[in-house]
C-alpha positions as CSV (number, residue, x, y, z in Angstrom):
1,M,-22.7,-88.4,96.5
2,L,-23.3,-85.9,98.7
3,T,-25.2,-82.9,98.2
4,L,-25.0,-79.7,100.1
5,T,-27.2,-76.8,100.2
6,G,-27.1,-73.6,102.0
7,S,-25.9,-73.4,105.5
8,A,-26.2,-77.0,106.5
9,A,-22.7,-77.1,104.4
10,A,-21.2,-75.5,107.4
11,A,-19.8,-77.7,109.7
12,T,-20.9,-81.0,108.4
13,L,-18.7,-84.0,108.8
14,L,-17.7,-85.5,105.0
15,G,-17.1,-88.9,103.8
16,V,-15.6,-90.0,100.4
17,G,-18.0,-88.7,98.2
18,S,-18.6,-85.3,96.2
19,A,-21.1,-83.0,96.0
20,S,-23.2,-81.1,93.5
21,A,-23.1,-77.0,92.9
22,Q,-24.6,-75.5,95.1
23,P,-24.4,-71.2,96.2
24,T,-23.2,-70.8,99.5
25,P,-24.1,-67.7,102.2
26,S,-20.3,-66.7,101.7
27,K,-17.0,-66.2,99.9
28,H,-14.5,-68.3,102.5
29,M,-14.4,-71.7,102.7
30,L,-12.8,-74.0,104.8
31,L,-11.8,-77.9,104.5
32,D,-11.0,-78.6,108.5
33,T,-9.1,-82.5,109.3
34,T,-7.0,-81.3,112.3
35,D,-9.3,-83.7,114.0
36,T,-8.7,-86.3,111.3
37,E,-5.4,-89.0,111.1
38,E,-5.3,-89.6,107.7
39,V,-4.2,-87.8,105.0
40,C,-7.1,-86.2,102.6
41,H,-7.4,-85.5,99.0
42,Y,-9.9,-82.6,97.6
43,V,-11.3,-81.2,94.3
44,V,-13.3,-77.8,94.5
45,E,-14.4,-75.7,91.5
46,A,-15.8,-72.2,92.2
47,S,-17.9,-70.7,89.4
48,E,-15.8,-67.9,88.6
49,A,-12.7,-67.5,91.0
50,I,-11.2,-69.7,93.4
51,E,-8.0,-68.7,96.1
52,V,-6.0,-70.6,98.1
53,V,-4.6,-69.5,101.4
54,P,-1.4,-70.8,101.8
55,T,-1.9,-73.5,105.9
56,D,0.2,-75.6,107.2
57,G,-0.3,-79.3,106.3
58,N,-1.9,-78.1,103.1
59,T,0.2,-79.4,99.7
60,V,-1.7,-77.8,96.3
61,S,-0.7,-79.8,93.1
62,T,-2.6,-77.8,91.2
63,A,-4.5,-74.6,91.4
64,T,-6.1,-72.8,88.6
65,D,-8.3,-69.4,88.5
66,T,-11.7,-72.4,88.8
67,R,-9.9,-74.8,90.5
68,V,-7.6,-76.3,93.0
69,E,-6.8,-79.7,93.9
70,G,-4.7,-81.0,96.3
71,D,-3.4,-82.5,99.6
72,V,-3.8,-81.6,103.8
73,D,-2.8,-83.3,106.6
74,Q,-4.0,-83.2,109.9
75,G,-4.9,-79.4,108.7
76,Y,-6.5,-76.4,106.9
77,V,-7.1,-76.1,103.4
78,A,-8.7,-72.6,103.5
79,L,-10.0,-70.7,100.4
80,R,-11.3,-67.8,99.0
81,Y,-14.3,-67.1,96.4
82,D,-16.3,-65.8,93.7
83,G,-19.7,-66.5,92.9
84,W,-20.2,-70.1,94.4
85,I,-19.1,-73.3,94.5
86,S,-19.9,-75.8,92.1
87,T,-17.8,-78.4,92.8
88,I,-16.5,-80.6,96.2
89,E,-14.2,-83.5,96.2
90,I,-12.8,-84.9,99.0
91,D,-11.2,-88.5,99.5
92,G,-11.1,-88.8,103.2
93,R,-12.6,-87.6,106.0
94,A,-13.4,-83.6,106.9
95,Y,-15.1,-80.8,107.9
96,V,-16.4,-78.4,105.4
97,R,-16.7,-74.5,107.1
98,F,-18.9,-72.0,105.0
99,G,-19.5,-68.0,106.1
100,D,-18.3,-66.7,110.1
101,S,-17.0,-70.3,110.9
102,A,-15.0,-70.7,107.8
103,E,-13.1,-67.1,108.5
104,K,-12.6,-67.4,111.7
105,L,-10.4,-70.1,111.4
106,F,-8.6,-68.4,108.6
107,P,-4.5,-67.4,109.3
108,D,-3.8,-64.0,109.3
109,T,-2.0,-63.2,105.7
110,G,-1.9,-59.5,107.1
111,R,-3.4,-56.6,105.3
112,K,-1.9,-53.9,102.8
113,V,-2.5,-49.9,104.1
114,V,-1.5,-47.7,102.0
115,V,-1.5,-44.0,103.3
116,T,-1.2,-41.2,101.0
117,S,-1.2,-37.2,101.2
118,P,-1.8,-34.7,98.4
119,T,0.2,-32.2,101.1
120,E,1.4,-33.8,103.9
121,V,1.1,-35.8,107.1
122,D,3.4,-37.2,110.3
123,Y,1.0,-40.2,111.2
124,Q,1.4,-43.5,113.9
125,F,-0.4,-46.4,114.3
126,T,-0.5,-49.6,116.0
127,A,-1.5,-53.0,115.5
128,T,-1.3,-55.7,117.5
129,G,0.7,-58.0,115.3
130,D,3.8,-57.1,113.3
131,I,4.0,-54.1,110.2
132,E,6.0,-55.2,107.5
133,R,7.2,-52.2,105.6
134,V,5.9,-52.6,101.6
135,E,9.7,-51.5,99.5
136,D,8.7,-52.3,96.0
137,G,9.6,-49.5,94.1
138,S,6.5,-48.1,93.5
139,R,5.3,-43.8,94.8
140,N,3.6,-45.8,97.1
141,A,6.8,-47.8,98.8
142,A,7.6,-47.6,102.7
143,E,11.1,-46.3,102.7
144,T,13.9,-47.0,105.7
145,Q,14.9,-43.8,106.6
146,N,11.5,-42.1,106.8
147,D,8.9,-44.7,108.1
148,S,9.8,-46.9,111.0
149,I,8.5,-49.7,112.9
150,T,8.7,-50.2,116.6
151,E,7.7,-53.4,118.9
152,N,6.2,-52.5,121.8
153,D,6.3,-53.9,125.3
154,D,3.3,-55.0,125.4
155,G,3.3,-57.2,122.3
156,T,2.1,-54.9,119.7
157,V,3.6,-52.9,117.0
158,T,3.8,-49.5,116.1
159,A,4.6,-48.1,113.0
160,D,6.1,-44.3,112.5
161,G,6.5,-42.3,109.1
162,F,6.2,-39.3,107.0
163,T,4.5,-39.0,103.3
164,G,3.1,-36.4,101.2
165,N,3.3,-34.3,98.0
166,G,0.8,-37.2,95.9
167,Y,3.6,-39.5,97.2
168,G,2.1,-42.5,100.1
169,D,3.5,-45.3,101.9
170,S,2.2,-49.0,102.6
171,F,2.7,-51.5,105.4
172,T,1.1,-55.3,105.7
173,V,0.1,-55.0,108.5
174,Y,-1.5,-58.3,110.9
175,G,-3.9,-58.5,113.7
176,D,-6.1,-55.7,114.2
177,V,-5.1,-51.3,114.4
178,T,-5.5,-50.4,117.9
179,E,-4.9,-46.2,117.2
180,F,-4.4,-44.3,114.4
181,T,-3.3,-40.9,114.6
182,P,-4.1,-38.2,113.2
183,L,-7.3,-39.5,113.2
184,E,-8.5,-36.4,110.2
185,G,-6.3,-34.1,107.9
186,D,-5.3,-34.0,103.9
187,Y,-4.7,-38.2,103.5
188,T,-6.5,-40.7,102.1
189,I,-5.7,-44.6,104.0
190,T,-6.6,-47.5,101.8
191,V,-6.9,-51.1,103.7
192,D,-6.3,-53.9,100.3
193,G,-7.3,-51.0,98.1
194,Q,-9.9,-50.2,99.9
195,E,-10.4,-46.6,101.0
196,T,-11.5,-46.2,104.5
197,T,-11.0,-43.6,107.7
198,A,-9.1,-43.8,110.4
199,Y,-11.8,-44.1,113.1
200,E,-13.3,-46.7,110.5
201,L,-9.7,-48.5,110.6
202,T,-9.6,-48.6,114.9
203,G,-13.0,-49.2,114.9
204,Q,-13.3,-45.9,116.8
205,E,-16.8,-43.5,116.4
206,P,-15.3,-40.6,114.8
207,E,-16.0,-36.7,116.6
208,Q,-19.0,-34.8,115.7
209,S,-17.6,-31.8,113.7
210,K,-18.0,-28.2,114.5
211,R,-19.0,-25.9,112.1
212,L,-16.6,-22.8,112.1
213,R,-17.7,-19.8,109.9
214,I,-15.7,-16.7,110.0
215,V,-17.0,-13.4,108.6
216,S,-15.9,-9.5,108.0
217,P,-17.0,-6.6,106.4
218,T,-13.5,-5.2,105.9
219,E,-10.5,-7.5,105.9
220,I,-9.6,-9.8,108.4
221,D,-5.8,-12.2,108.4
222,Y,-6.7,-15.5,110.9
223,T,-5.1,-17.8,112.2
224,F,-6.6,-21.0,114.8
225,T,-5.6,-24.7,116.0
226,V,-7.2,-27.1,116.7
227,T,-6.3,-30.3,117.9
228,G,-8.6,-32.7,116.0
229,G,-8.6,-31.7,112.2
230,A,-10.0,-29.4,109.9
231,V,-11.4,-29.4,106.7
232,R,-12.3,-26.7,104.0
233,V,-16.2,-26.1,103.2
234,E,-16.6,-25.4,99.5
235,D,-20.2,-25.3,98.8
236,G,-19.6,-22.5,96.6
237,S,-21.3,-19.8,99.2
238,K,-19.9,-16.8,100.2
239,Y,-18.7,-18.1,103.0
240,E,-16.7,-20.6,101.2
241,A,-13.0,-21.6,102.3
242,E,-10.4,-21.2,99.3
243,T,-7.4,-24.0,98.3
244,N,-5.7,-20.7,97.6
245,N,-6.5,-18.8,100.3
246,D,-6.6,-20.6,103.3
247,T,-4.5,-23.4,103.9
248,I,-4.1,-25.9,106.6
249,E,-1.0,-27.6,107.7
250,Q,-0.3,-29.8,110.5
251,N,2.0,-29.0,113.8
252,A,4.3,-31.5,115.1
253,D,2.5,-31.9,117.9
254,G,-0.7,-33.5,116.2
255,T,-2.2,-29.9,115.9
256,Y,-3.1,-28.6,113.2
257,Q,-2.9,-24.6,112.1
258,V,-5.3,-22.8,109.8
259,S,-4.6,-19.9,108.2
260,G,-6.7,-17.5,106.0
261,L,-7.6,-13.9,104.2
262,T,-11.4,-13.3,104.1
263,G,-13.2,-10.1,104.0
264,N,-15.2,-7.4,102.6
265,G,-18.5,-9.0,103.4
266,Y,-17.4,-13.1,102.4
267,G,-16.1,-15.1,105.1
268,D,-14.7,-18.3,105.3
269,T,-16.0,-21.6,106.7
270,F,-14.0,-24.6,108.2
271,D,-15.7,-28.6,109.7
272,L,-13.0,-29.2,112.6
273,T,-12.8,-31.6,115.4
274,G,-11.2,-31.8,119.1
275,D,-10.9,-28.5,120.4
276,V,-9.9,-24.3,119.4
277,T,-7.0,-23.8,121.7
278,A,-5.7,-20.8,120.0
279,F,-7.1,-17.9,117.5
280,S,-5.6,-14.7,116.0
281,P,-6.9,-11.7,116.6
282,M,-8.5,-11.9,119.6
283,E,-10.7,-9.3,119.0
284,G,-11.6,-7.4,115.7
285,E,-13.8,-6.6,112.9
286,F,-15.0,-9.7,112.6
287,T,-17.7,-12.8,113.2
288,L,-17.3,-16.0,115.2
289,T,-20.5,-19.0,114.1
290,L,-19.7,-22.2,115.8
291,D,-22.7,-24.5,113.9
292,G,-24.9,-21.0,113.0
293,E,-24.5,-19.4,117.4
294,E,-22.3,-16.4,117.3
295,V,-19.3,-16.3,120.1
296,S,-16.0,-14.8,120.4
297,A,-12.8,-15.9,120.0
298,Y,-12.7,-15.9,124.1
299,E,-15.1,-18.1,123.9
300,L,-14.1,-20.3,121.5
301,T,-10.6,-21.2,122.7
302,G,-12.1,-20.9,126.7
303,E,-9.4,-17.7,127.4
304,E,-11.0,-15.2,129.8
305,P,-10.9,-12.5,128.1
306,P,-8.1,-9.4,129.5
307,A,-10.7,-6.2,129.9
308,E,-14.2,-7.0,131.9
309,D,-13.2,-9.6,133.7
310,E,-10.0,-8.2,135.5
311,S,-11.0,-5.7,138.2
312,A,-10.1,-5.4,142.0
313,E,-11.5,-3.9,144.2
314,D,-12.2,-0.2,143.1
315,G,-12.4,-1.4,139.6
316,P,-9.4,-2.8,136.6
317,V,-6.1,-2.4,137.8
318,I,-5.3,0.1,135.3
319,G,-1.2,-0.3,134.9
320,G,-1.5,-4.0,136.6
321,G,1.3,-4.8,139.4
322,E,-0.2,-5.1,142.8
323,G,-4.2,-6.2,142.3
324,Y,-3.6,-7.6,139.3
325,E,-5.6,-11.3,138.4
326,H,-3.5,-12.8,136.0
327,T,-0.3,-13.1,136.9
328,V,2.2,-16.0,136.7
329,P,3.4,-17.4,139.5
330,E,7.4,-18.7,140.3
331,S,5.9,-22.5,140.4
332,A,4.3,-22.2,136.9
333,A,7.8,-21.9,135.2
334,D,9.3,-24.6,132.6
335,V,13.1,-22.8,133.9
336,V,14.0,-19.5,135.9
337,V,16.6,-17.7,135.0
338,S,18.8,-15.1,137.1
339,T,21.6,-14.1,134.8
340,K,22.1,-12.9,131.1
341,A,23.7,-16.8,130.5
342,Q,20.8,-18.6,131.8
343,L,18.5,-16.7,129.7
344,N,20.3,-16.8,126.7
345,D,20.5,-20.4,127.3
346,A,17.1,-21.0,128.4
347,L,15.3,-18.6,125.2
348,Q,17.7,-21.0,122.4
349,S,16.2,-23.9,124.3
350,A,12.3,-22.9,124.7
351,S,9.4,-23.7,122.6
352,A,5.6,-23.3,122.6
353,G,3.9,-23.4,126.1
354,D,7.1,-23.2,127.8
355,V,7.5,-20.7,130.9
356,V,10.7,-18.6,131.0
357,Y,10.8,-17.4,134.6
358,V,13.2,-14.1,135.4
359,S,13.6,-14.5,139.1
360,G,11.6,-11.4,140.7
361,D,15.1,-10.4,142.8
362,A,16.7,-10.7,139.1
363,D,18.7,-7.8,137.8
364,I,19.6,-8.5,134.3
365,Y,22.4,-6.1,132.6
366,M,21.7,-6.7,128.7
367,G,24.0,-4.2,127.0
368,E,23.5,-4.6,123.8
369,S,22.5,-8.3,123.5
370,E,18.7,-9.0,121.0
371,F,17.5,-11.8,122.3
372,S,14.4,-14.1,121.0
373,I,11.7,-15.2,122.2
374,P,10.1,-18.4,120.1
375,S,6.7,-18.5,119.3
376,G,4.1,-20.0,121.4
377,V,6.5,-19.1,124.5
378,T,6.4,-17.0,127.4
379,L,8.6,-14.8,129.6
380,A,7.2,-14.2,133.1
381,S,8.1,-12.4,136.4
382,D,6.5,-11.4,139.2
383,R,5.4,-7.9,139.0
384,G,2.6,-7.9,141.1
385,I,3.0,-10.9,142.7
386,D,2.6,-10.0,146.7
387,G,3.5,-6.2,145.9
388,A,6.9,-6.9,143.8
389,A,8.1,-5.2,141.0
390,G,9.7,-7.7,138.9
391,G,12.8,-9.3,137.7
392,R,14.4,-6.4,135.7
393,L,16.2,-6.4,132.1
394,Y,18.2,-3.3,131.9
395,T,20.8,-1.7,129.6
396,D,22.9,2.0,128.8
397,R,23.5,0.1,125.6
398,H,21.0,0.7,122.6
399,P,19.9,-2.4,121.0
400,W,17.3,-2.7,118.2
401,P,15.3,-4.4,120.2
402,M,16.7,-5.9,123.5
403,L,13.9,-8.5,123.1
404,E,12.0,-9.6,119.4
405,A,8.8,-11.6,119.8
406,A,7.6,-14.3,117.6
407,D,4.0,-15.9,116.8
408,D,1.8,-16.2,119.8
409,V,4.3,-15.0,122.6
410,R,3.2,-13.4,126.0
411,V,5.7,-11.2,128.3
412,T,4.1,-10.7,131.2
413,G,5.2,-9.3,134.6
414,L,8.7,-8.2,133.7
415,R,10.5,-4.9,134.1
416,I,12.5,-3.5,130.9
417,E,14.6,-0.3,131.0
418,G,16.3,1.2,128.7
419,P,19.0,4.0,128.7
420,R,17.1,7.5,128.9
421,S,15.6,9.5,132.0
422,D,15.2,12.6,130.5
423,W,14.0,14.3,127.6
424,Y,16.8,13.9,124.4
425,D,17.6,15.3,121.2
426,R,17.5,13.0,117.7
427,G,20.6,10.6,118.1
428,V,20.6,7.2,118.6
429,L,17.8,5.2,118.9
430,E,17.1,1.5,120.7
431,Q,14.0,-0.1,121.4
432,G,12.9,-2.4,124.0
433,L,10.3,-4.9,123.3
434,T,9.4,-6.0,119.6
435,L,6.3,-8.3,118.8
436,S,7.5,-8.8,115.4
437,G,4.6,-12.3,115.3
438,S,1.1,-11.7,115.0
439,G,-1.4,-12.6,118.2
440,C,1.4,-11.8,121.1
441,E,0.2,-10.2,124.0
442,V,2.4,-8.1,126.3
443,D,1.3,-7.5,129.8
444,N,2.1,-6.0,133.4
445,V,4.6,-4.8,132.1
446,E,6.7,-1.3,133.5
447,A,9.1,-0.7,130.2
448,Y,10.6,2.9,130.0
449,G,13.6,5.0,129.2
450,W,13.8,3.6,125.6
451,G,13.9,6.7,122.6
452,W,11.8,4.6,120.0
453,A,9.6,3.0,121.7
454,A,9.1,0.6,125.2
455,V,6.5,-2.3,122.8
456,R,7.0,-1.9,119.2
457,C,3.7,-3.7,117.2
458,Q,4.5,-4.8,113.6
459,Q,1.6,-7.8,113.4
460,S,-1.8,-8.2,115.7
461,A,-1.3,-7.8,119.0
462,H,-2.6,-6.9,122.5
463,V,-1.0,-4.5,125.3
464,H,-3.2,-4.2,128.1
465,H,-1.9,-3.9,132.0
466,S,1.0,-2.1,131.6
467,E,2.6,1.0,133.0
468,L,4.7,2.6,129.7
469,H,6.7,6.0,131.0
470,T,9.7,8.2,130.3
471,N,9.9,7.2,126.3
472,T,11.0,10.6,124.9
473,E,13.0,11.4,122.2
474,D,12.7,14.1,119.7
475,G,10.6,13.0,116.3
476,S,10.1,9.8,118.4
477,G,9.7,8.5,122.1
478,Y,6.2,6.1,122.0
479,G,4.8,3.7,124.6
480,V,3.4,1.7,121.8
481,A,4.4,2.1,118.6
482,T,1.5,0.4,116.2
483,T,3.3,1.1,113.1
484,S,1.3,0.4,110.2
485,A,0.1,-3.2,111.7
486,N,-3.6,-4.0,112.4
487,D,-5.5,-5.7,115.2
488,V,-3.6,-4.4,117.7
489,L,-5.6,-3.3,121.3
490,V,-4.0,-1.0,123.4
491,E,-5.8,-1.3,126.8
492,Y,-5.9,-0.9,130.7
493,N,-2.2,0.6,130.8
494,H,-1.1,3.6,132.3
495,F,1.3,5.9,130.4
496,Y,3.3,9.4,131.2
497,D,6.3,11.5,130.2
498,N,6.1,9.4,126.9
499,R,6.2,12.0,123.4
500,H,3.1,9.7,121.9
501,S,1.8,7.1,124.2
502,V,0.3,5.6,120.8
503,E,2.1,5.7,117.6
504,S,0.9,4.9,114.5
505,T,2.2,5.5,111.0
506,G,-0.9,3.0,108.7
507,G,-3.3,-0.2,109.5
508,D,-5.6,0.3,112.3
509,Y,-5.4,0.3,116.7
510,T,-7.6,0.5,118.9
511,A,-7.1,2.7,122.2
512,R,-9.3,2.2,125.3
513,Y,-9.5,2.2,129.0
514,N,-6.2,4.0,129.6
515,H,-4.9,6.4,132.1
516,V,-2.6,8.8,130.6
517,T,-0.8,11.5,133.3
518,G,2.4,13.5,134.0
519,K,4.1,16.1,131.3
520,A,3.2,16.2,128.1
521,I,6.4,16.4,125.2
522,S,3.7,16.3,122.5
523,H,0.0,14.9,121.5
524,V,-1.0,12.0,123.2
525,F,-3.0,9.6,120.8
526,D,-1.1,9.6,117.0
527,Q,-1.6,8.8,113.0
528,H,0.3,9.6,110.5
529,E,-0.2,10.6,107.3
530,P,-1.7,8.9,105.6
531,G,-4.0,8.6,108.1
532,G,-4.2,4.7,108.6
533,D,-7.1,2.7,107.9
534,R,-8.8,2.6,110.9
535,I,-8.5,4.0,114.7
536,E,-10.7,3.9,117.6
537,I,-10.2,5.9,120.8
538,Y,-12.7,5.6,123.2
539,N,-13.6,5.9,127.6
540,N,-9.6,6.8,127.6
541,T,-8.4,9.5,130.7
542,V,-6.0,12.2,129.3
543,E,-5.2,14.0,132.3
544,V,-2.4,16.3,130.5
545,V,-2.7,20.0,129.3
546,D,0.2,22.1,129.1
547,Q,3.0,21.1,126.3
548,D,6.4,20.4,128.4
549,R,8.6,22.0,125.9
550,K,5.7,24.5,124.8
551,D,3.8,27.5,125.1
552,K,0.6,26.1,124.8
553,N,-2.0,23.0,124.8
554,A,-1.2,19.6,124.6
555,P,-3.9,17.6,121.9
556,A,-5.1,14.1,123.0
557,V,-5.8,12.8,119.8
558,A,-4.1,14.1,116.4
559,I,-5.1,12.8,113.6
560,R,-2.5,13.4,110.4
561,G,-3.8,12.9,107.1
562,V,-7.2,10.9,106.5
563,P,-8.2,7.6,107.5
564,S,-9.7,5.1,104.9
565,D,-11.8,3.9,107.7
566,G,-12.4,6.4,110.0
567,A,-11.1,7.1,113.0
568,Y,-13.6,7.0,115.9
569,I,-13.1,8.8,119.2
570,H,-16.0,8.7,121.7
571,D,-16.5,8.5,125.6
572,N,-13.2,10.1,127.0
573,W,-12.3,12.5,129.7
574,F,-9.6,15.4,128.3
575,Y,-8.0,17.6,130.9
576,N,-7.9,20.0,128.4
577,P,-10.5,22.6,128.1
578,E,-10.5,23.2,124.2
579,E,-12.8,21.1,121.9
580,P,-12.4,20.9,118.5
581,R,-13.0,23.5,116.0
582,S,-15.7,23.8,113.4
583,T,-12.8,23.1,110.7
584,P,-8.9,21.9,111.3
585,D,-6.6,24.7,111.0
586,G,-3.2,22.7,111.4
587,W,-1.0,22.4,114.0
588,T,-3.4,23.8,116.8
589,D,-3.7,23.3,121.0
590,E,-7.7,21.6,120.4
591,A,-8.1,18.3,122.6
592,I,-8.9,16.7,119.3
593,I,-7.2,17.8,115.9
594,Q,-6.7,16.9,112.7
595,V,-3.5,17.8,110.3
596,H,-3.2,18.3,106.7
597,V,-6.8,18.8,105.6
598,D,-9.2,21.8,105.3
599,S,-12.4,20.4,106.7
600,W,-13.3,17.1,108.8
601,E,-12.7,13.7,107.0
602,N,-13.0,10.1,108.4
603,V,-13.4,11.7,111.8
604,E,-16.1,11.5,114.5
605,F,-15.6,12.5,117.8
606,E,-19.0,12.5,120.7
607,N,-20.1,12.2,123.7
608,N,-16.0,13.4,125.2
609,H,-15.7,15.0,127.9
610,Y,-13.4,18.5,128.0
611,G,-12.1,20.5,130.7
612,S,-11.0,19.0,134.4
613,S,-14.0,18.7,136.0
614,E,-15.2,15.6,136.9
615,P,-17.6,14.3,134.1
616,S,-21.2,13.8,134.7
617,S,-21.4,10.1,133.6
618,D,-19.8,7.3,135.1
619,D,-19.0,5.7,131.3
620,V,-17.2,9.1,130.0
621,G,-13.2,8.3,130.6
622,C,-11.2,4.5,132.2
623,P,-12.8,2.6,134.3
């Protein structure tokens, strides 16, 4: 009889005999007979449970929940147990190992890795050993058509799958998991039934999360993209994100898109990992804080603000063209086109992040064609580069519209020409560029000759540093039509010979730092009845005075109806010398009028300069 005590049992060479009951420091035990030349008979009992892990050379003759008996011939007996070892009987010679020294020699029988999600997740992971699908017919069974397994050139194996809606995928994984993507998201990983994280599974350190809060005193629909992951903070406060309003979805490229709605002094809060690469709208009546520090959307995404930092020697380049800093060179293009067919093929094949470039010498007749620009694509040309005019897309027909942009599209450096060069009575209409998606940007563009509008915004948009002119038709004829969109920013543009430079039928817009010259056909900055939500018009210079088709002055601003939030008109230079009346009186000819009311309602104006003489302050008018 030989007694083993504590850690002395590890790596001990035993002869024939038995050991009395002893608690052990580990749940792994190994009988090693690889260095002996005789068959060893063994009996091992545990106080609670015992399990034999299959190995070469080991033959189990009897096995119960707490006792195993068998023979091993120049191999290992690998045992897992609960409680303590109560009996060891060995007929032969064997090393008895416990703890780490035993576990290191255990054969790899694989671990069951299960990925589940209440929503949807595209995942991929790589292991140093084999990966096998568990196809057991359960709701967490892996599927051949959705879940692929690939052997890599370096000997590793990668599983690539898709699951969700409360279902999952299961795999038997051998070796170590070295990579898992995404590292965070709306999913759960279990290994042999124990919940874990992708960081723990791969041995990586989790990236420190950042807390983003979005607050608005009015209302904001927002969307942003983050590279790592996003988790709603649901803490019961007035700034908590809500499952029903605020969604988190994984994109095909592994990033995450977060969309939400908040306002009226409330907010939404998220814990983020990775970088925020896009945010819409970039400007508006909202506040962002990152880990408690207030930031702008430009600072959050790392984008350059389009206004204050864009300056030539004598100030910002109003209307774009030569001197504009943020041109796109042809070298940045993914594809360069010179014909209508090439442009059509390129746009149909483009995906987010691509730059489709219209050659600077291209003159493309579009006819009645209506082309769509996919989300996230930039359509560019070389306007302003070494004095270039930019590639031209033109028509003598009536498309509606010639170009239609999806979410987060940028159109820059192009000339977009419609069929009109003079005043027309109302007839067949056409549109140049329609921004159907949110977060679109139009910059350094010359757009002209359109009966309805050169640029039409249907959601949040930024139209800047462009030359928008000769859009003339009775009852329409707009440089920028904001329709009823919210969060539209119109700045640093040169407008001339439009019926209205900016038109709105509702929603809200900001017009600032614009220069309006040429002929006046009607009022310049417009708001239709019932009056919209919020209109901000400031630091513009409007040189037009006389209406071209009527014997009266042209108002610079006409508010029809009553804005629900207000119209705020300040620090503008209006060449029209007539200051606003003390009480509105319909369609009069002062610089600022409000129509369909008997008194000023929700319209505020201050510090504007009237007349063609130079203002005393450099802070009045456009830069």
